[in-house]
N, C-alpha and C positions, 0 to 999 in steps of 0.2 A: 504493499500499499505506498503511495506516495506520502512524503512527511507532510504531517499536520502541525501546522504553525501557531506558535503561540504570539498572540498579539498583545502588546502592553497595555494596562489598561489607560483609557485617555479620556478627556473631560467630556461630561455629558453633554450631549448635543440637544440642547432645549428649545431654542429659537428655531423658528420656521424660514429660512433663508433659502436661496437658491443654492444648488449644489455647489457653485464654484466659492461660495462663501463659506460653506460647509467644509469644504477639501480645504481651505485654509485654516481652519480652526483646528483641524484633526492633526494631531502628531501621528505619523506612519511610523512607527517603531515596531520593527519585527524581529522576533527571535524564533528560532526554528521548534518544532514541537513535533513529539515523537511519530516515527512511522516504519521506516524498513530497518532492518537488523544492522548492527554494527555501523551505525552512521559516525564519520569521521567528523568532528565538529571542535571548534575550539575549546578547550577545557584543560583544568588542572592536571589530568592524570591520562594520558593516552593509553588506549587498550592494548593491551600484550596477550598473545596467546602462545600457551607453552603446554608442554606435555604433562601428565600428572606423573609426579614421584611416589615413591612408595615407603619411603622412610624420613623420620624426622630429620635426620643428619643433612640429606639432599634435598629437602624441602624448605629449607630455611627462607624466608621471606626475601626475596629479591627486589631490588628497586624496579620502580616503574620504567616499563620500557616503551618505547615508540613501536608502531607497527613494523618498522625495518629492525627491530632488536636492538637497536642503540639505546644507551642509558639516555632517559629524559634529563633534560637542564635542570640544575639544582632548584631552580625557581618554580617548579613544578611538584617539588616534594613538599607539599601544604599540609597543615593539620587542619583539615576542614572540620567543621562542627556544627550541629544542629542547633538552631537559633531562633528566637522568635515567633515559637510554637504556641496556638491560641489553645489546643485542647490535645489531651492524648487519650486515646481508645485501645481499649485491650490489654491495660497495663499501667505503670507508674512512669513519670517521666525519666528519661536517660541522657547520657550522653555519649559520644563516641570514646572519650577518654575514659568515662567510667567504665563502659564495658570491655575496653582494652585491661583496665587493672583487674578485671575479674576474669582475666584470661579468655575471653570471648571474641570471636571474629563476627565483625558486623557487615551486614548487607543492606545497603539503603537503597531503597526501591522509590523513585519519584511516580507518581501515578494519579491520577484523577479518575473518580468512577464514571464518567461519560465517554471516557477516550478507550475507543474499540481496540486500540493497539495494546493498553495496559490490560483491557479484560483478556485478552488472548494469553496473556503470560502469566495470570494469576492461577491456574492449575499446575505450573511448574514451581512455581513459588510455593504452594500448597505442598508439593512433593517434597522440596527442601526443609520444609518446615516439620514435615513429618519425619523425614529422615535424619535430620541433623540438629534440629532444635533443642533437644537434649543432649548434645554433644558438642555444645562450644559455638553454635552458630545463634546469632541474634538477629533476625530479620527487623527492619524498622521500614515501614512505609509511610513515605512522606507524601502526605495529601497535599498537593500544589493545586488549587481549583483553577478551572479554565473560565466557569460561568460563575455568577453571583450565588445561584441557588446551591452550587457546591460546595459553599462556605457553611452551610446549616449542619451542625453536628447531628442532628435527628436525620437528615437526610443520608449523611457519611454512615451513620450506625446501621441504617436498614440497609443500604447497599453491601455493607461488609457482611451483615448477616445473609442477605440472598447470594452474594457471591463466596460465600465460603471464606472468608479472609479472617484467620485466626491469631495473626501474630500483630506485633505492636504497630498503631499508626499515629502519627502525629499529623495535626492541623497545620498546615503551613498557609494559612487564609492569606496573609499579607505577602508571601512569596520570600519571605526574608531567609529560610535556608536554602530554596530555589538559587537566590541572587548569591549567597553566600558560596554555594557550589560553583557560582556562574554555568549553572544548568540550562539546557536550551530544549531538551524533548522530554516528551512521554512515550513512553516509560525510560527511565534511564536508572542504571544499576552501578552502584560504587561499593566494592569491598574494601574492607580495612582488615588488617593483620592485627595482631596483637601488640605491635609497636603503637597502634593508631593511626598510622598512616595508611592512606590507599595505596593499594597493590593492583587494582583491576577496575575498570570500567567498562560497560557496554551499555550502548544506545539503541532503542528501539527493540524490537521483537528479534528471535531467532538466536542463533548459536548458544543454545541451551547446554549441550554437551560441554563447550568450552567454559563456559561460565562455572557448572559444577565441578569441573575438573580443578578450577582454581579456588573453588570454595574448598574443596578436599587437601588440596595442598595447604591451604593457609589452615585448616584445621590440624593437619599433621604436624606442620610446624610450631604449632602451638601447643602440640603434647597430647592432643585429644586422640583417642583410640577409636578409629573407623573401620577397624580391619574387618570387622563383621558386617559391614552394611556395603553390599557390593554396587559396584558403579554400573548402572542399566541406564543405556543412552536414551534421553527423553527425544519423543518424535518431533521432528520440525513439522511446521504447517508447508503444505505443499502448494504452489501456486499453479494456476491453470496454464499449461504449456503454450496454448493458444492467446492466451492474455498479453496482449501488445502493449495496451494502454488500459486505465480504468479513469472513471470521471473523479476528478479531484473533490476534497470536501468541500460543501457547499453550505456558506451560514445565511441564516434568515433574519438576523437583526440588521439596523442599520450601523451599528457600530462596527460592523465589519463588511457592509455594502457600500458605505459613503467613502470609499478610497479607491486608489488605483488598482491595489491588490485584491478588491471583492469585486463589488457591482454584479453580486450575485441573484438579483432580483431582474428580471426581464422588461419590466413596465418603465416607460420613462417618468409616467407620474409618480412612482414612489421616489425619484430623487428629489421632488420639490421640497420635500422638508420632513423631519421626524416627526413622531408621534402624532399622526393623520390618520385618521379613518376616510378612506378612499373606496369607491366601487370600482372593481377592475373586471376587464373582459379579458378571457384567455384567446390569445390570438388563433390559437389551433395547430394542428399539424402541419409543417411546412413552412411554420413562421417562427417557431421557437428555438431559441439557440441552445446547444449542449452546454452543459456546467451552470444554466440559470434556471431558478423556479419562477413558475406563472401562477397566476391566480384568477379566480372566477367568483364574482361575488362583493362582499363587503368586508374589508379586513383593515387592521389597525398594525402599522409600522412602529414597533419598538426598538430599543436598543439592543437587546439580545434574541428577539423573536418576532415572528408575524403572528398576529392574533385574531383568529375569526371574532369579527364585530358584532355577531346579531345571531339569536337562536333562530334555527330554521327547521323545517319540516320534512323537505323530501331530498335533502342531501344536494340541493343545487349548486352551494357553495363547495369549491375543494381548492387544493394545490396541485399541482402538476409540473413535472420534470422528466425530462429525458436523460438516459444515463447510460455508461457504458461500465459493465462489471459482471460478477457474479453474484454479489450480496449488496444488499443495502440495509442500513442501519438509519435510526434516526432518534436525535434526542428531542424529547419534549417536556416542557415545564408549563404545565397546566397555568392557565390565566385565571386565578382564583378572583372571583368577584369580592369586593371591598367588604361588603356587610356580612359575609359568611366566613370569610378567611381566618384562620385559627393563627395566631402570632406565633403559636408554638410548632406547628407543623405545616408541612408542604402537602399532605396527604387530603384530598377531596373527601368530602362525606360522602358522595357517590361517584361511582364509576362511569364513564363515558366512553362510547364506542368511536372510532375512526375506522371508516372502511378503505380497504386498501384494493387498487385494482391495477391490473398489469395489462397495458394494452387494450384497456376500456373493460376487462373482464375480472372477475373474481380470481384467486388466486388458486391453483390445485394444490393439492398436500405436497406434491414434489417440488413445489416452487416457493412454499412458506417457510419463513423464518421462525425460529422457537418461540416468538411471542404471538403469532398469528394463530386466531381460534377462528371456528367457523361458526355462524348463528344459524338459527331456526331458517332465515330467510335466504340460506344459501350464500351469506356474504364472507367474506375473507376480512376478519378486522383485528384490531389491537384494542383492550381494555386498557383505559389509561384512569390511573388514580393517584399517580406520584410522578415527580419529575425524576426520568431517568433516560437511559437509551434503549430503545426497543427495536428487537431484532425482525426486521420485515421479510426480506426475502433472501433464499439460499437456492439460488437457480442451477438447475442440472447442468447447464452449458453456460459459456461464456457468452453475453449476449448485448445489444443494443436494443433498449425497449424503453417504454414509456410508463411511468410511475403516477398515479391519481391518489391522492389521500382526502376523504370525505368527511364530515362530520356536522351533524346538526348544533353540536354545543357551543356556545362562545367561550367554554373553557378551553378549547383547543386553540394551541399555540405551538410553533415548531421552532426550536433551536438551531438545529444544524443536521444535516445528512452526512453519513460516512459510505464508502464503497470499498468492496473487494473483490479480489481475484482469487482466493484460495477455492482449492476444490471441494473441501469440507470446513463447514464453520463460518464465523462471521467474518 
């Protein structure tokens, strides 16, 4: 999957000015966000790949090396540390230095719960936690949110339970640890030996055998006995060999569409100003551009989402886009009515349906993502009650197709779509 990019928060766009004025007001500062495996980006500790060793004597902590194998400059040997954390989940606050003093090897994992790249790595983290969690490995997830609703502790806790995240998680809501590490992507993994210094890093998905090898080396070096734990190579996700390209991530809010890196909405009227409710008309097949979404009906553009602006009865309003991929996921943050929103929760009191269509037809079971259900009217739908990523499509073949999403609810609000080309999974 192409790199998902982290956009630095910028000033709210509250005035209804022409697009050229808005562009002048927006600071377009982009840092990379996690996608492919082993992404080489500027950072304190370049990735190193080394074979596993079997004895503590030969597996001592080696200096961080560049990809060419040469020792990294001394300035890269940094004592990185966790800082500015808002809340700790699944355990008590700690530091890398404290864990090192306890003879623990620390694996830092930067993630956020709507990032599909992060979600695909969680099963591997779960395996490492089960194998090495009581043998000296301390996994600490640094949850650095992309969207505002991901800062809410209740939302993070609910997703951790749903995803089976049992290790320690620190909420880095103000991105202080992210900046302290000079991190740029989700997911990103940093391994620290008992010296408290970083000894390995990996950006994005994949290379799970390499990462586990380095974990085992560090544990052996620290004197932990793992001789009874076999090394079994975890499977890599397999991309479709016919997939030449895929649709990049599409953001629905004007915070990402009112700059030269975005313009994800296909309607000129959308760019006349933020926080507007407008009537849109879908231009139809043959007039839509790939990589942009189009609207039919009444919608409100907000900084992080596009919101259905009325209750309907016959699903006459919809969002549509043309994509190239095998899988499609959507991030939905319901638009809570002010009078009924519980300030302590982002969970709706009632679930609403979003009807999902592929080329104007209901999905078949072979096309359906894991969050699709089929109602008694023969429709393929997702049931929305909470803000998270929903898996819509897992197509049997790499395809170019049209997606439509319809809902009668005015709570229906879309934040982003992501696309994949893996043979199995999201």
